[in-house]
C-alpha positions as CSV (number, residue, x, y, z in Angstrom):
1,M,-35.2,26.3,47.0
2,K,-31.5,26.4,45.7
3,A,-30.5,24.5,42.7
4,T,-27.9,22.8,44.6
5,G,-30.5,21.5,47.0
6,V,-32.2,19.9,44.5
7,I,-28.9,18.3,43.2
8,V,-27.9,17.1,46.2
9,R,-31.3,15.5,46.8
10,F,-31.1,13.9,43.3
11,L,-27.4,12.6,43.9
12,S,-28.4,9.6,46.2
13,L,-31.1,8.6,43.4
14,L,-27.8,9.0,40.9
15,D,-25.8,6.8,42.7
16,V,-28.3,3.9,43.3
17,A,-29.5,4.7,39.0
18,L,-25.9,3.7,37.8
19,I,-25.4,0.9,40.2
20,L,-28.4,-0.5,38.7
21,L,-27.5,-0.1,35.2
22,G,-23.9,-1.6,35.4
23,V,-25.5,-4.8,37.2
24,L,-27.6,-4.4,34.0
25,M,-24.7,-4.3,31.3
26,I,-22.4,-7.1,33.3
27,T,-26.0,-9.7,33.4
28,L,-26.2,-8.6,29.7
29,M,-22.5,-9.4,28.5
30,Q,-22.5,-12.5,30.6
31,A,-25.7,-13.7,28.8
32,Q,-24.1,-12.9,25.4
33,L,-20.7,-14.9,26.5
34,R,-22.9,-17.7,27.2
35,S,-24.9,-18.0,24.3
36,D,-21.4,-17.3,22.2
37,A,-20.0,-20.3,24.3
38,K,-23.3,-22.7,23.4
39,Q,-22.8,-21.7,19.6
40,D,-18.9,-22.4,19.2
41,N,-19.5,-26.0,21.1
42,S,-22.4,-26.6,18.3
43,S,-20.2,-27.3,15.2
44,T,-18.2,-30.8,16.0
45,D,-14.9,-30.1,14.9
46,G,-14.5,-26.0,15.2
47,L,-11.3,-26.4,16.4
48,A,-9.9,-28.8,14.2
49,E,-11.5,-26.5,11.4
50,L,-9.7,-23.9,12.8
51,A,-6.5,-25.6,12.7
52,D,-7.1,-26.9,8.9
53,V,-7.0,-30.5,9.9
54,D,-8.7,-34.2,9.7
55,F,-9.1,-36.3,12.2
56,V,-9.3,-40.0,11.0
57,Y,-10.7,-41.8,14.1
58,L,-10.4,-45.5,14.1
59,Y,-11.3,-47.8,16.7
60,A,-8.5,-50.7,17.9
61,G,-10.3,-54.1,18.4
62,W,-9.8,-56.4,21.8
63,Q,-12.2,-58.5,22.4
64,G,-14.1,-61.5,20.2
65,A,-13.9,-61.6,17.0
66,E,-12.3,-57.7,17.1
67,N,-9.2,-58.6,18.5
68,G,-6.6,-57.3,17.0
69,R,-8.5,-55.3,14.5
70,C,-9.5,-52.1,13.5
71,Y,-12.3,-50.1,12.9
72,L,-13.5,-47.0,11.2
73,L,-15.5,-44.7,13.2
74,S,-18.0,-42.7,12.4
75,A,-19.3,-39.2,13.6
76,N,-21.4,-40.4,16.2
77,R,-18.5,-43.1,17.6
78,E,-20.1,-45.8,16.2
79,I,-18.1,-48.8,14.5
80,G,-17.7,-48.7,10.9
81,R,-16.2,-51.2,8.4
82,E,-12.7,-52.8,9.2
83,V,-9.6,-51.3,8.5
84,R,-7.0,-53.9,7.0
85,T,-3.6,-53.3,8.7
86,D,-1.8,-55.8,6.7
87,T,-2.1,-53.8,3.7
88,A,-2.0,-49.7,3.1
89,D,-5.4,-50.1,0.2
90,D,-7.8,-49.8,3.1
91,I,-6.4,-46.7,4.9
92,Q,-5.8,-45.2,1.5
93,E,-8.9,-45.4,0.4
94,V,-10.5,-43.6,3.6
95,L,-7.9,-41.1,3.9
96,T,-8.8,-39.8,0.1
97,A,-12.5,-40.4,0.4
98,R,-12.4,-37.6,3.3
99,K,-9.9,-35.5,1.4
100,T,-12.3,-34.8,-1.2
101,Q,-15.6,-34.4,1.7
102,K,-13.3,-32.2,4.1
103,E,-10.6,-30.1,2.1
104,R,-8.1,-30.0,4.5
105,A,-4.6,-30.0,4.3
106,N,-3.4,-32.2,7.5
107,Q,-5.0,-35.5,7.9
108,V,-4.2,-36.9,11.4
109,V,-5.1,-41.0,12.0
110,M,-6.1,-41.6,15.8
111,L,-6.4,-45.2,16.9
112,L,-8.7,-44.8,20.1
113,F,-7.9,-47.7,22.6
114,S,-11.6,-48.4,25.0
115,D,-11.4,-47.7,28.8
116,D,-12.8,-51.5,29.0
117,G,-10.4,-53.3,26.8
118,W,-7.8,-55.7,27.1
119,Y,-4.9,-54.5,24.3
120,S,-2.8,-57.8,24.3
121,A,-2.7,-57.8,20.6
122,W,-1.3,-53.9,20.2
123,D,1.9,-53.7,21.7
124,A,4.1,-51.5,20.4
125,K,5.9,-53.1,17.7
126,R,2.6,-53.8,16.3
127,L,1.8,-50.4,16.0
128,A,5.3,-49.9,14.7
129,G,4.8,-52.1,11.8
130,I,0.9,-50.5,11.1
131,E,3.0,-47.2,10.5
132,Q,5.3,-48.5,8.5
133,T,2.9,-50.7,6.5
134,W,0.3,-47.6,6.1
135,K,3.3,-45.1,5.4
136,V,0.7,-42.8,8.1
137,K,2.0,-42.0,11.3
138,V,-0.7,-43.5,13.9
139,M,-1.7,-41.8,16.9
140,P,-2.7,-43.9,20.0
141,V,-4.9,-42.5,22.3
142,Y,-6.2,-44.6,25.2
143,N,-8.3,-44.9,28.1
144,V,-11.2,-43.5,25.5
145,R,-14.8,-44.1,26.3
146,L,-17.0,-45.4,24.0
147,S,-20.1,-45.6,24.0
148,R,-21.9,-49.5,22.7
C-alpha cells in the first residue's frame, strides 16, 4: 500500500476529528463566558464602582404616615430611617457617612417612587424645594418595584 493511499483513507477521519475539536472549543468558550458573566453580576454595584459613583437611594413615601416623607433604603431595599426634607442636616449626615465608607468621588442621590404609589405630595415644585434645601441634585426615578 502506498503512502498516498494511507493518507487518503485517514483524511476523512481527520476532518471529523477537526470538526469535533472545533465543537469542543466553542463549548468550552461559551461555558467560560457564562461563568465570567455570573461573577460580574455577583457584585451589586460593579458598574458604580467602575464609574466611581456612589448611589444613595431614598424612598418617597406615599401612603398613611409615610405620605410626603423620605426614607433611606438599605442595600437589600428595605426602608430605613427617615431623612428630613426641611433641613439639610440628615442628608449631609448620610452623605458624609457613605463617603467615608465607600470613598467614591461622585455621589448621586436618587429618589425612588414605587410603581404602586400615588404621589400627590411629590410635585415638581416640592422636588425643586428639596434640592434647594439640601443643595444636592436629586434624581427622581419612577415606577420602581419595591418589595414590601
